[in-house]
C-alpha positions as CSV (number, residue, x, y, z in Angstrom):
1,X,3.4,79.8,39.4
2,X,5.9,82.2,41.0
3,X,7.4,81.8,44.5
4,X,10.0,83.2,46.8
5,X,12.3,81.0,48.7
6,X,15.9,81.2,50.0
7,X,18.4,81.0,48.7
8,X,16.9,81.5,45.2
9,X,13.6,82.3,43.5
10,X,11.9,79.5,41.5
11,X,9.2,79.0,38.9
12,X,6.8,76.0,38.6
13,X,4.2,74.7,36.1
14,X,1.5,72.1,36.6
15,X,2.2,68.8,34.8
16,X,0.1,65.9,33.6
17,X,0.5,62.2,32.4
18,X,-0.8,60.4,29.3
19,X,-1.4,56.6,29.1
20,X,-1.9,54.3,26.1
21,X,-4.1,51.3,26.6
22,X,-2.1,48.1,25.8
23,X,-5.2,45.9,25.5
24,X,-6.2,47.4,22.2
25,X,-5.6,45.5,18.9
26,X,-2.8,47.1,16.9
27,X,-2.3,44.3,14.3
28,X,-3.8,41.2,12.9
29,X,-1.9,38.5,11.0
30,X,-2.8,35.3,9.2
31,X,-0.2,32.6,8.7
32,X,1.0,30.9,6.6
33,X,0.3,33.5,3.9
34,X,0.3,30.8,1.2
35,X,0.1,27.1,1.3
36,X,-0.6,24.1,-0.9
37,X,-2.7,21.1,0.3
38,X,-4.1,18.0,-1.3
39,X,-7.8,17.6,-1.8
40,X,-9.5,15.7,1.1
41,X,-6.7,16.5,3.5
42,X,-6.6,19.4,6.0
43,X,-5.2,22.9,5.7
44,X,-4.8,25.1,8.8
45,X,-4.2,28.9,9.3
46,X,-3.4,30.8,12.4
47,X,-4.8,34.2,13.1
48,X,-2.9,36.4,15.7
49,X,-4.0,39.6,17.3
50,X,-1.3,41.8,18.9
51,X,-1.1,45.1,20.7
52,X,1.2,48.0,20.0
53,X,4.1,46.2,21.8
54,X,3.6,43.1,19.6
55,X,2.2,41.1,22.5
56,X,-0.5,38.6,21.7
57,X,-3.9,39.5,23.1
58,X,-6.3,36.8,24.5
59,X,-10.0,36.6,24.1
60,X,-10.1,38.7,21.0
61,X,-13.0,38.0,18.6
62,X,-11.9,37.7,15.0
63,X,-14.0,37.3,11.8
64,X,-12.7,34.8,9.3
65,X,-14.1,34.5,5.8
66,X,-13.1,32.8,2.6
67,X,-13.8,33.2,-1.1
68,X,-13.0,30.6,-3.8
69,X,-13.9,26.9,-4.0
70,X,-14.8,26.8,-0.3
71,X,-16.7,30.0,0.7
72,X,-17.1,30.2,4.5
73,X,-17.5,32.5,7.4
74,X,-16.4,31.8,11.0
75,X,-15.8,33.6,14.2
76,X,-12.5,32.9,16.1
77,X,-11.4,33.7,19.6
78,X,-7.8,34.1,20.4
79,X,-6.1,32.0,23.1
80,X,-3.7,33.1,25.9
81,X,-1.0,33.7,23.3
82,X,-3.3,35.8,21.1
83,X,-3.6,33.1,18.5
84,X,-6.6,31.3,17.0
85,X,-6.2,28.3,14.7
86,X,-8.7,27.3,12.0
87,X,-8.5,24.1,10.0
88,X,-10.7,22.8,7.1
89,X,-10.8,20.5,4.2
90,X,-11.7,20.7,0.5
91,X,-13.3,18.1,-1.7
92,X,-12.3,19.8,-4.9
93,X,-9.2,21.4,-6.3
94,X,-8.9,25.2,-6.7
95,X,-7.9,28.3,-4.7
96,X,-9.3,29.8,-1.5
97,X,-8.5,33.4,-0.3
98,X,-9.0,33.6,3.5
99,X,-9.3,37.0,5.2
100,X,-9.3,37.6,9.0
101,X,-10.3,41.0,10.5
102,X,-11.0,42.8,13.7
103,X,-12.5,46.2,14.5
104,X,-9.8,48.4,16.1
105,X,-10.6,50.8,19.0
106,X,-7.8,52.9,20.4
107,X,-7.7,55.5,23.1
108,X,-6.6,59.1,22.3
109,X,-4.9,61.4,24.7
110,X,-8.2,62.9,25.7
111,X,-9.6,59.5,26.6
112,X,-12.0,59.3,23.6
113,X,-12.3,56.3,21.3
114,X,-11.1,56.7,17.7
115,X,-11.4,54.4,14.7
116,X,-8.5,52.5,13.0
117,X,-6.4,54.1,10.5
118,X,-8.2,51.8,7.9
119,X,-11.1,53.4,6.2
120,X,-13.4,50.5,7.2
121,X,-12.3,50.6,10.8
122,X,-10.7,47.2,10.7
123,X,-7.4,45.5,10.8
124,X,-7.2,42.6,8.4
125,X,-4.9,40.0,6.9
126,X,-5.2,37.5,4.1
127,X,-3.8,34.1,3.2
128,X,-4.2,31.8,0.2
129,X,-4.7,28.0,0.1
130,X,-4.2,26.2,-3.1
131,X,-6.0,22.9,-3.2
132,X,-4.5,20.3,-5.6
133,X,-6.0,17.1,-6.7
134,X,-4.4,13.9,-5.5
135,X,-1.9,12.6,-8.0
136,X,-3.1,9.8,-10.2
137,X,-1.5,6.5,-9.1
138,X,0.6,4.9,-11.7
139,X,-1.0,2.2,-13.7
140,X,-0.6,-1.3,-12.4
141,X,2.0,-2.9,-14.6
142,X,0.7,-5.7,-16.7
143,X,2.6,-8.8,-15.6
144,X,4.6,-10.4,-18.3
145,X,3.0,-13.7,-19.2
146,X,5.1,-16.7,-18.7
147,X,6.0,-18.5,-21.8
148,X,3.7,-21.4,-22.5
149,X,5.3,-24.6,-21.6
150,X,4.8,-27.7,-23.6
151,X,4.0,-31.1,-21.9
152,X,6.8,-33.6,-22.3
153,X,5.6,-36.5,-24.4
154,X,5.8,-40.0,-23.1
155,X,6.3,-42.4,-25.9
156,X,5.4,-46.1,-25.4
157,X,5.7,-49.0,-27.9
158,X,3.9,-52.3,-27.9
159,X,2.0,-52.0,-24.7
160,X,0.5,-55.4,-23.8
161,X,-3.3,-55.6,-23.3
162,X,-4.4,-56.8,-19.9
163,X,-4.8,-59.6,-19.0
164,X,-1.6,-61.2,-20.1
165,X,-0.1,-64.6,-19.4
166,X,3.4,-65.6,-18.5
167,X,5.3,-67.5,-21.2
168,X,7.0,-70.8,-20.9
169,X,10.1,-69.1,-19.5
170,X,7.8,-67.6,-16.7
171,X,8.1,-64.1,-18.0
172,X,6.2,-61.6,-20.2
173,X,7.0,-58.2,-21.8
174,X,4.5,-55.6,-20.8
175,X,6.0,-52.6,-22.6
176,X,8.5,-52.8,-25.5
177,X,10.0,-49.3,-24.8
178,X,9.3,-46.1,-23.0
179,X,10.9,-42.7,-23.8
180,X,10.5,-38.9,-24.3
181,X,12.1,-36.2,-26.4
182,X,15.6,-34.9,-26.1
183,X,14.6,-32.2,-23.6
184,X,13.4,-34.6,-21.0
185,X,14.3,-37.7,-19.1
186,X,12.3,-40.7,-18.0
187,X,11.9,-42.4,-14.5
188,X,10.0,-45.7,-14.4
189,X,8.7,-47.4,-11.2
190,X,7.0,-50.8,-11.3
191,X,5.1,-52.7,-8.6
192,X,4.0,-56.3,-8.4
193,X,1.3,-57.6,-6.0
194,X,0.0,-61.3,-5.8
195,X,-3.7,-61.7,-6.4
196,X,-4.2,-65.4,-6.3
197,X,-3.0,-68.3,-4.1
198,X,0.3,-70.0,-4.4
199,X,1.0,-73.8,-4.5
200,X,2.3,-75.1,-1.1
201,X,6.0,-75.6,-1.0
202,X,6.7,-73.9,-4.3
203,X,9.2,-71.1,-4.7
204,X,7.4,-67.8,-5.1
205,X,8.7,-64.6,-6.5
206,X,7.9,-61.7,-8.8
207,X,10.6,-59.7,-10.5
208,X,10.2,-56.7,-12.7
209,X,13.1,-55.3,-14.8
210,X,13.2,-52.1,-16.8
211,X,15.9,-51.7,-19.5
212,X,17.7,-48.5,-20.4
213,X,15.3,-48.1,-23.3
214,X,12.2,-48.6,-21.0
215,X,11.5,-52.2,-21.8
216,X,9.4,-53.6,-18.9
217,X,9.6,-57.4,-18.3
218,X,7.8,-59.4,-15.6
219,X,9.2,-62.7,-14.4
220,X,7.3,-64.7,-11.8
221,X,6.7,-68.1,-10.4
222,X,4.6,-69.6,-7.6
223,X,1.6,-67.3,-8.1
224,X,-1.5,-67.9,-10.0
225,X,-2.3,-64.2,-10.7
226,X,-0.4,-61.0,-10.3
227,X,-1.3,-57.3,-10.4
228,X,1.5,-55.3,-12.0
229,X,1.5,-51.5,-12.1
230,X,4.0,-49.4,-14.0
231,X,4.3,-45.6,-13.3
232,X,6.3,-43.3,-15.6
233,X,7.2,-39.7,-15.1
234,X,8.9,-37.5,-17.7
235,X,10.7,-34.4,-16.3
236,X,12.6,-31.6,-18.2
237,X,16.4,-31.8,-18.3
238,X,18.3,-28.9,-16.6
239,X,17.9,-25.7,-18.7
240,X,14.6,-26.8,-20.3
241,X,12.1,-26.0,-17.5
242,X,11.1,-22.7,-19.1
243,X,9.7,-24.4,-22.2
244,X,8.8,-27.9,-21.0
245,X,6.8,-29.3,-18.1
246,X,6.6,-32.7,-16.5
247,X,4.1,-35.4,-17.5
248,X,3.2,-38.8,-16.2
249,X,1.8,-42.1,-17.5
250,X,0.6,-45.3,-15.7
251,X,-0.9,-48.7,-16.6
252,X,-1.9,-51.8,-14.7
253,X,-2.0,-55.4,-15.9
254,X,-3.4,-58.6,-14.6
255,X,-0.7,-61.2,-15.2
256,X,-1.6,-64.9,-15.1
257,X,0.7,-67.8,-14.6
């Protein structure tokens, strides 16, 4: 175009504008690219669709497929940030290769649609999930058996047979001796209980003595009949509990005057 104007002449040319649509998918990613998960747990991947400025695009339909131990096909839709998350589990160990893709449509300067630079007209991205079997728990340790402990013996000599009678000195020996081995010690308890009537006005008593060697002697007067019980317990001496365990013995006599 040519024109005349003061103070100078001028030339002008018609101009135009070109616009690029920023709603078109320019890239698809799938993250993480590799991961390891245990069998019977969950693995997740996130697909992202972005435009030429790297901004996430919402409401984009993406196709997800997998080959390997868990073949699958799914359709995902991106959220407001341009992301779509997919999670799944596996019941067996092995490897899955996941692929996400989207058909790309761009706008040329003449306003006509054109295909993606990819030969199949899609943007795609891949990721790998390695499924591992759960570790075998360690074997339960076999408990160490405790050493077998022997029962402490209780050794008695000349045990009187019930019933017994008091002698002329109003006493009788029920057991000549009570003992155990060198790894144990003995405790003796004796009880006396009247069973018959006593003469009126007489002195009445029942006395039981146990000597250091375990000799049990009953002395009584004033009662027709007595019931005498002797209880013995053998326990390990200090330092012997790992090899010896306690034992007990008891006997009861009817003692007549």
